[in-house]
C-alpha positions as CSV (number, residue, x, y, z in Angstrom):
1,M,22.8,11.3,222.4
2,I,20.8,9.1,224.9
3,K,17.7,11.2,224.3
4,L,18.2,10.9,220.5
5,S,18.2,7.1,220.8
6,G,14.5,7.0,221.9
7,L,15.2,4.1,224.2
8,V,15.2,5.8,227.6
9,N,11.6,5.2,228.7
10,N,10.9,1.9,227.0
11,Q,9.0,-0.6,229.1
12,W,11.7,-3.3,228.8
13,V,14.3,-1.2,230.6
14,S,15.0,-2.9,234.0
15,E,15.5,-1.4,237.4
16,P,19.1,-0.8,238.5
17,I,20.7,-4.1,239.2
18,N,24.1,-4.8,240.8
19,I,25.4,-7.7,238.8
20,K,27.5,-9.3,241.5
21,S,25.0,-9.1,244.4
22,Y,22.2,-10.3,242.1
23,F,24.0,-13.5,241.2
24,E,25.2,-14.0,244.8
25,E,21.6,-13.8,245.9
26,Y,20.5,-16.1,243.1
27,E,23.2,-18.7,244.0
28,E,22.1,-18.5,247.7
29,K,18.4,-19.2,246.9
30,L,19.3,-21.9,244.4
31,S,21.5,-23.7,246.9
32,L,18.7,-23.5,249.4
33,A,16.2,-25.0,246.9
34,I,18.6,-27.8,246.0
35,K,19.2,-28.6,249.7
36,A,15.4,-28.7,250.3
37,L,14.9,-31.0,247.3
38,Q,17.7,-33.3,248.4
39,T,16.2,-33.5,251.9
40,S,12.5,-34.1,250.9
41,G,12.9,-35.5,247.4
42,V,11.3,-34.3,244.2
43,D,8.1,-36.3,244.7
44,N,7.6,-34.8,248.2
45,Y,8.2,-31.2,247.1
46,N,5.2,-30.1,249.2
47,L,3.9,-27.1,251.1
48,E,6.5,-27.4,253.9
49,T,9.4,-27.5,251.4
50,M,8.0,-24.5,249.4
51,S,7.7,-22.5,252.6
52,S,11.3,-23.2,253.6
53,V,12.6,-22.3,250.1
54,M,10.7,-19.0,250.0
55,G,11.7,-18.2,253.6
56,I,8.2,-17.6,254.9
57,P,6.2,-19.3,257.7
58,E,4.2,-22.4,256.7
59,T,1.1,-20.9,258.4
60,T,1.3,-17.9,255.9
61,L,1.3,-20.1,252.8
62,T,-2.0,-21.9,252.9
63,T,-2.8,-24.9,250.7
64,D,-5.1,-22.8,248.4
65,R,-2.4,-20.2,248.0
66,F,0.2,-22.9,247.4
67,H,-1.8,-24.4,244.4
68,E,-2.6,-20.9,243.2
69,L,1.1,-20.1,243.1
70,I,1.8,-23.3,241.2
71,S,-0.7,-22.2,238.5
72,Y,0.8,-18.7,238.3
73,C,4.3,-20.3,237.7
74,G,3.3,-22.5,234.8
75,E,5.1,-22.4,231.5
76,D,2.1,-20.8,229.8
77,K,2.6,-17.7,232.0
78,L,6.2,-17.1,230.8
79,D,5.5,-13.9,228.8
80,V,5.7,-10.2,229.2
81,Q,3.3,-7.3,228.7
82,C,2.7,-6.4,225.0
83,E,4.7,-9.5,223.8
84,P,4.0,-10.2,220.2
85,C,2.3,-13.5,219.3
86,S,4.4,-16.4,218.2
87,L,5.3,-16.4,214.5
88,K,5.7,-19.5,212.5
89,L,8.7,-19.3,210.2
90,R,7.8,-20.3,206.7
91,R,10.2,-21.3,204.0
92,V,10.2,-19.6,200.7
93,T,12.0,-20.2,197.4
94,S,14.6,-17.5,196.8
95,R,15.0,-18.2,193.1
96,H,12.2,-19.4,190.9
97,S,12.7,-21.8,188.1
98,L,10.6,-23.5,185.3
99,F,9.4,-26.2,187.7
100,S,8.8,-23.9,190.8
101,R,5.0,-24.0,190.5
102,S,4.9,-27.7,189.7
103,Q,4.0,-30.3,192.4
104,I,6.8,-32.8,192.6
105,P,5.5,-36.3,193.5
106,S,6.9,-37.9,196.6
107,S,9.5,-40.6,196.4
108,K,6.9,-43.2,197.5
109,V,4.8,-42.4,194.4
110,C,7.6,-42.0,191.9
111,D,11.3,-42.7,192.4
112,L,12.7,-41.3,189.2
113,A,16.3,-39.9,189.4
114,T,15.2,-36.7,187.7
115,L,12.5,-36.0,190.3
116,K,15.0,-36.9,193.1
117,H,17.4,-34.3,191.7
118,L,14.6,-31.6,191.5
119,R,13.7,-32.2,195.2
120,Q,17.3,-31.7,196.2
121,V,17.6,-28.5,194.1
122,G,14.4,-27.2,195.6
123,K,15.7,-27.6,199.2
124,K,18.9,-25.7,198.4
125,K,16.9,-22.8,197.1
126,E,14.6,-22.6,200.1
127,T,15.5,-20.1,202.8
128,K,13.8,-18.9,206.0
129,V,12.0,-15.6,206.0
130,G,14.1,-13.1,207.8
131,L,12.5,-11.6,210.9
132,K,14.1,-9.7,213.9
133,Y,17.8,-10.1,213.2
134,A,18.0,-9.3,209.5
135,N,20.6,-6.6,210.1
136,A,23.0,-8.9,211.9
137,A,25.5,-11.5,210.8
138,F,26.1,-14.2,213.5
139,I,29.6,-15.4,214.2
140,N,30.3,-19.1,214.5
141,N,31.9,-19.7,218.0
142,E,31.5,-23.4,218.1
143,E,35.3,-24.1,218.1
144,R,36.2,-25.5,221.5
145,G,39.6,-25.1,223.3
146,K,40.8,-25.8,226.8
147,S,38.0,-25.2,229.3
148,D,39.3,-23.0,232.2
149,L,35.9,-21.4,233.2
150,T,33.4,-22.9,235.7
151,V,30.0,-23.7,234.3
152,K,27.1,-22.3,236.3
153,K,29.5,-20.2,238.3
154,D,31.1,-17.6,236.0
155,V,28.9,-14.7,234.9
156,V,28.5,-13.9,231.2
157,I,27.1,-10.5,230.1
158,T,25.8,-9.8,226.6
159,I,26.4,-6.2,225.4
160,R,25.3,-4.5,222.2
161,V,27.3,-1.7,220.6
162,H,25.6,0.8,218.3
163,D,27.2,3.4,216.0
164,T,26.9,7.1,216.5
165,V,23.3,8.4,216.5
166,Y,22.9,11.5,214.4
167,P,19.8,13.8,214.5
168,V,17.7,13.7,211.4
169,E,15.6,16.7,210.4
170,N,11.8,16.1,210.5
171,Y,12.4,12.6,211.8
172,P,11.8,12.2,215.6
173,K,13.5,8.7,215.9
174,P,16.8,8.5,214.0
175,A,18.3,5.2,213.1
176,K,20.4,3.4,215.7
177,P,22.8,1.4,213.5
178,F,23.8,-1.8,215.2
179,S,27.6,-2.4,215.1
180,Q,28.6,-5.4,217.4
181,E,27.2,-7.8,220.0
182,M,29.7,-9.2,222.4
183,M,29.8,-11.5,225.5
184,V,32.1,-10.5,228.3
185,L,32.9,-12.1,231.7
186,G,31.8,-10.5,234.9
187,S,35.3,-10.9,236.2
188,Q,36.8,-8.8,233.3
189,S,37.6,-5.1,233.4
190,L,35.9,-2.5,231.3
191,T,39.0,-2.0,229.2
192,C,38.5,-5.5,227.8
193,L,35.3,-4.3,226.1
194,R,36.9,-1.0,225.1
195,D,39.8,-2.8,223.3
196,K,37.4,-5.1,221.4
197,I,35.1,-2.4,220.0
198,I,35.8,-1.7,216.4
199,C,35.1,1.8,215.0
200,T,36.3,3.2,211.7
201,T,37.3,6.5,213.5
202,D,40.1,4.6,215.3
203,Y,41.6,3.6,211.9
204,R,41.7,7.0,210.3
205,A,45.1,8.4,209.4
206,T,46.1,12.1,209.2
207,H,46.2,14.0,205.9
208,S,50.0,13.8,205.7
209,E,50.0,10.1,206.6
210,T,47.3,9.4,204.0
211,E,49.3,10.9,201.1
212,K,52.3,8.7,201.9
213,M,50.2,5.5,201.6
214,I,48.4,6.2,198.3
215,F,50.9,4.2,196.2
216,E,51.6,1.5,198.8
217,D,50.1,-2.0,198.9
218,E,47.6,-3.1,201.5
219,E,50.1,-4.6,204.0
220,E,52.3,-1.4,204.0
221,R,49.3,0.8,204.7
222,K,48.5,-1.1,207.9
223,N,51.9,0.0,209.4
224,H,51.1,3.7,209.3
225,L,50.1,5.7,212.4
226,R,46.4,5.6,213.0
227,A,44.1,7.7,215.2
228,K,43.9,4.9,217.8
229,D,47.7,4.9,218.1
230,Q,47.9,8.6,218.7
231,F,44.7,9.4,220.7
232,K,44.0,6.7,223.2
233,S,41.6,8.4,225.5
234,G,38.1,7.2,226.0
235,L,35.3,6.8,228.6
236,F,32.2,4.8,229.5
237,F,29.2,6.5,231.1
238,F,27.1,4.1,233.2
239,E,24.4,5.5,235.4
240,D,26.0,8.4,237.2
241,T,29.6,7.4,236.9
242,F,32.3,8.2,234.2
243,Y,34.9,5.5,233.7
244,N,37.9,6.9,232.0
245,D,40.7,5.0,230.3
246,M,43.9,6.4,231.9
247,R,46.2,3.5,231.1
248,H,48.5,5.7,229.1
249,P,50.2,8.8,230.5
250,A,49.1,11.0,227.6
251,N,45.4,10.1,228.0
252,I,43.1,12.9,229.1
253,D,40.0,12.9,231.3
254,Y,37.0,13.4,228.9
255,S,34.6,13.7,231.8
256,K,36.3,16.6,233.5
257,V,34.7,19.4,231.5
258,I,31.3,17.6,231.8
259,R,31.6,17.2,235.6
260,E,32.6,20.9,236.0
261,W,29.6,22.0,233.9
262,A,27.3,19.7,235.9
263,E,28.6,21.2,239.1
264,R,27.9,24.7,237.9
265,K,24.4,23.8,236.9
266,K,23.8,21.8,240.1
267,I,23.3,18.6,238.3
268,G,24.3,15.4,239.8
269,P,26.2,14.3,241.8
270,L,28.3,12.7,239.1
271,H,31.2,10.3,240.0
272,E,34.4,9.2,238.4
273,G,35.9,5.7,238.1
274,S,38.8,3.9,236.5
275,M,38.0,1.8,233.4
276,A,41.0,-0.5,234.1
277,E,40.2,-1.1,237.7
278,T,36.4,-1.6,237.4
279,K,35.0,-5.1,236.7
280,F,31.6,-5.7,235.0
281,E,30.3,-7.6,238.0
282,D,30.9,-4.5,240.2
283,L,28.5,-2.3,238.0
284,T,25.0,-1.3,238.9
285,I,23.2,-1.0,235.6
286,R,19.8,-1.1,233.9
287,F,19.3,-3.8,231.2
288,G,17.9,-2.4,228.0
289,Y,19.0,1.2,228.9
290,P,21.3,3.1,226.5
291,Y,24.7,4.1,227.9
292,V,27.5,5.9,226.2
293,Y,31.0,5.1,225.0
294,Q,33.1,8.1,223.8
295,H,36.5,8.1,222.1
296,Q,38.4,10.1,219.5
297,G,37.1,13.4,220.9
298,N,33.4,13.4,220.0
299,C,32.8,10.0,218.5
300,E,30.0,8.4,220.6
301,H,28.4,5.0,220.7
302,L,25.4,3.6,222.4
303,I,26.2,0.7,224.8
304,I,23.2,-1.5,225.8
305,F,23.4,-4.4,228.3
306,S,20.9,-6.9,226.9
307,D,21.5,-10.0,229.0
308,A,23.4,-11.6,231.9
309,S,23.5,-15.3,232.9
310,L,25.7,-17.9,234.4
311,L,28.0,-19.7,232.0
312,H,26.5,-22.6,230.2
313,E,28.4,-25.6,228.8
314,S,27.3,-24.6,225.3
315,D,29.0,-21.2,225.7
316,V,32.7,-20.5,225.0
317,C,34.4,-21.9,228.1
318,E,37.9,-20.6,227.3
319,K,38.8,-17.4,229.2
320,K,41.3,-16.0,226.8
321,R,38.7,-15.9,224.0
322,Y,36.6,-13.3,225.9
323,P,35.1,-10.9,225.0
324,V,33.5,-13.1,222.4
325,V,31.9,-11.5,219.3
326,K,28.4,-12.9,218.8
327,S,27.3,-10.9,215.8
328,I,28.1,-7.8,213.7
329,G,25.9,-5.4,211.9
330,T,25.4,-5.8,208.2
331,K,25.9,-2.5,206.4
332,T,26.5,-1.5,202.8
333,N,29.7,0.2,201.9
334,L,29.7,3.3,199.8
335,S,30.5,2.9,196.1
336,C,32.9,4.9,194.0
337,M,31.2,8.0,192.6
338,I,33.1,7.7,189.3
339,C,32.6,4.1,188.2
340,H,29.7,3.2,190.6
341,Y,31.0,-0.3,190.6
342,Y,33.8,-0.8,193.2
343,H,33.7,0.1,196.9
344,A,35.1,3.5,197.9
345,R,38.7,3.6,199.3
346,W,39.5,7.3,199.2
347,I,37.6,10.5,200.0
348,T,38.6,13.9,198.8
349,F,37.8,17.4,200.1
350,G,38.1,20.6,198.1
351,N,38.6,18.8,194.8
352,E,37.6,21.3,192.1
353,R,37.7,18.7,189.3
354,V,34.6,16.8,190.6
355,P,31.0,18.0,190.9
356,V,30.5,16.9,194.5
357,D,32.4,17.6,197.8
358,P,33.4,15.4,199.5
359,C,33.9,12.8,196.7
360,Y,34.4,9.1,197.1
361,F,36.8,7.1,194.8
362,C,37.8,3.5,194.4
363,D,41.5,2.9,194.3
364,Q,41.8,2.7,190.5
365,C,39.6,5.7,189.7
366,F,41.3,7.8,192.4
367,K,44.8,7.3,191.0
368,S,43.9,7.5,187.3
369,Y,41.8,10.7,187.7
370,N,43.7,12.7,190.3
371,Y,47.4,11.7,189.4
372,I,49.7,11.7,186.4
373,G,52.2,9.1,187.4
374,K,52.7,10.0,191.1
375,E,52.2,13.8,190.6
376,K,48.9,15.1,192.0
377,I,46.6,17.2,189.7
378,G,45.1,20.2,191.5
379,K,44.9,21.0,195.2
380,F,42.7,18.9,197.5
381,K,42.9,17.0,200.7
382,V,42.6,13.2,200.6
383,Y,41.9,10.7,203.4
384,E,41.7,6.9,203.3
385,Y,38.1,5.7,203.5
386,H,37.6,2.6,205.6
387,P,34.9,0.0,205.3
388,F,32.7,-0.6,208.4
389,F,35.0,-3.2,209.8
390,P,38.6,-2.5,208.9
391,F,41.2,-5.1,209.5
392,H,38.5,-7.5,210.7
393,D,41.0,-10.2,211.6
394,K,41.5,-8.3,214.9
395,L,37.8,-8.5,215.6
396,F,37.7,-12.3,215.7
397,S,41.2,-12.8,217.2
398,K,41.3,-15.5,219.8
């Protein structure tokens, strides 16, 4: 799956970084720099101060090299190789009207109430041109509660979750559908992330359970046994270590068969860890590199660490709200194959009365076409079809 993603050898993939030691080293250097500034003052931040901060002899850092270093560290140098040029966002009118092409005079020239109204209507219709994040819907996390985290001390890590990558014939780079982007604390265990990931596979019910819920209302359907309630095993694979979720006695070790195969093929060594006992700050990972989350047997997701930073006062500073969902992927649900109007809620297999197999139905078409009263017509298997984010209230629970 990692090879299918096409992200392995990209130039933005970092070298392996141990999160805890990295920020400990950063804090040590920062405190040294602050101490040097407090000693000499900002205006006297000279060659001697720079040498002490960098930990090198003053004789090695000459005046010429000192000024050359300052020029290299300017704001105009803050770019990366092959970085695209800056793009200016332009505003466009989403819906054109009779007066769209007309030039409306400014309020200084003409202060008519009609023109004032047209200016307000024009601003409402304007929207920014979508660029990089057109496939993501950002979540508003501005609500502030009790602050129990330390700003510039606690580590916040941003993680992107992608849906399963399927190979596509005659297409070397299959789509990597984006699912969720979350922020976790370095002090949290891996199970906190696992419990926050939403996947439709976890909410599927068995065939027998599905037939019981056909004529129930929405609230009653939520009480039925789901796959996540019955099959709770799962694992993360980061670098050369499998982190299994063994919190429940019935959970199985997904990595066992892989480790045994790797041992026979002399691949490795591969290691095993506990998902519940491992914290994010203890990991050694590569930013931008695709890792794997596996659950429900063979359902796999790409996990990408995109950023890590110290907590800022503009971030969520309430510990119980983490992991925090930053954005979710925008996807289109399948429509009913009968009416082509409502979203699909049911999927049938082996239904001889429809021309396609499997066939997707909305709730109304499914009951009216496949049942007389509550008696099923014909023989087929039916399963509940979930939208991409079922029971989304759990996704944003605080």
